[in-house]
N, C-alpha and C positions, 0 to 999 in steps of 0.2 A: 589548236593543233601547233601553232608556230611557238607557243611560251614553251611548249615542253620540249619541242623538236630543237631547237637554238637554246634554249635557256637551262635547261638539266645537263647537258654536256659537258661542262666543266667539273660537276660532280661525279662523272664515268670516268675521267681520265687525270683524278687528284693524283692517282700511283704516280702515274708519268712525270707530272710536275715534281712530286715528291723525290723519286728517283733523278730524273732526267734535267730539272731547273734548280731545285733548294737544295740537293743532296743529302737529304733528310731522311731517305730510305721508308721502311713501314713506319715507325713514329710518328715520320713526318706526313703522312697518309693519314693515320688515325687521326692524327691531331685538324688536318683539316676536315676529316670528316666530323667529328667531335665539334668543332670549331659551328662548319657549316649548322650541322643540327641547334647546336644553342640559339643562333641567328635563328632559324626557322622557327623555334620556338616563342624568339622574340616577335618578330613576324606575325605570328598567330595573337598574340596576345594584343600586339598593337590595333589588328583589326579587330577583335573583341571588344576592345575597350572605345573603341569608334562608334559601336552599335550601328545603327541602322541611317549610318550616313548617305547623305544624298551626292547624288552624280558620282554614285559607284564607278561606272564607265572611264570616267576621267581620271578617279584618282587611278583606278586600275593601268590604263594607259601613261599614266605618269610614271607609277611604280615600275610598269614592265620599261621604259627609255632609262630609268634609272639604275635599273637590273642590266640592263645592255651595256651600260656604261661601266658596271662595275666587274665586270665578265671582262670587256677591254684593260680594264686596270690593274686586273689581277693577270692577266695575260703579259703585261708591259713589265710587270714589277719581277726583278730576280732574286729578290730576298724574302726569305721564309717568315722572319719576324713581323715583314708588312702585310703579306700573303693572308695573315691571319684575320686581322680587323677589316682588310678587305672582302672576305670572304664570309666573315661576320655580318658586314652591311646587306654585300650582296644576297646574302640568305633572307636575311628580313624583307630587303624587296620580292627577291622570288615569292617567300608565304606569302606575303601582302596580294599580290598579283594573282596568284592562283585564288586563294580566299575571296577575292571581290570578283573574279570571273565566274566563280562557281557560284557566288550568293547574286551576282548578277542575272545568270542564266535560270535559277531556279525563281525568282522574282519575277522575271519580265516574260513569262511564258505562262500560258491559261494555264490555270488546273487539268483540266481532262487531257492534253499534251505535254506535264509535267514529265512523266513517266519516262515517254517517249526519246522527249528531247534531251533528258539526263543521261539515256543509254548512249542516243548519238554524242554526248559531249563526252562522256566516259570514254568513250574508244576514240575520239579526237585525242581527248587529256592523255589516257593512259597511253595510246598508239604513238604520239607524237616523241615519247622519250628513246622508246628502241628501236625506231626507226631513224631517228637522228642520230644515234651512237652512232649504228651500222653505216649511214652517211658520213659521220665524221672520221669515223675508224677508216674508212675507205680513203678519205682524203687525206686523213695524217700519215697515210702512206707513200704519198705523192709529194705533199705540201706540208711544210713543218705544221706541228699540231699548234702553237701557238698564232699560226696567221688562220690557220680553218677557226679557231676558239672565237678570235677577234672580227674575223666576219661577220661568225653567228651571233654576237653582241651585236654587232655595228644591223643585219638585220631584224634582231629582237627589237633595237633602240628604233629603227625605221619604221618597221610595222606599226609600231606604236603610236609613232608619229602621225603616220597616215591616216593611222584612225581617229585621233584626237584633233588631226584639221580639216577631216571629212565633215561634210555635211550629217553623217550619219547621228539619229537621237538618240542610241544607247547610249553615249558616253555622258548622257542629260539624265541620266536616271539612277 
């Protein structure tokens, strides 16, 4: 839930960055979306090339920390030309996080519970983005959007770091 609640909001507000920060308008917005899509494809290919890697949970948390850092970096950047490689790399990390977590959930659950657990997982995964957009939009009316998104990137990294340092066994699977 946290991965989509905090992590997908940047893309929801690309149009604001294109118009107000980079002054590139609709063309800049579509370029951000295209670059993000290319990064997501690259991330999916990276995860697929890893195969059945051990310690998926650890990788997922490291990727999530990096994803949060790229969100912060994107928000601190005032230049469109630099935003494109940042969002490409960020989208790689985003896809790696999502793919690793989905694999981890499916592989660690007993077969007779997999359908139920995946239903709850999909509710959390798919419910995080619109809920996060609602909260982000509400806060952005009161606080500058870049600050809201930087806090979300920091929260994303902090949550992952907390799980990475916790005694949880999931990170070792």
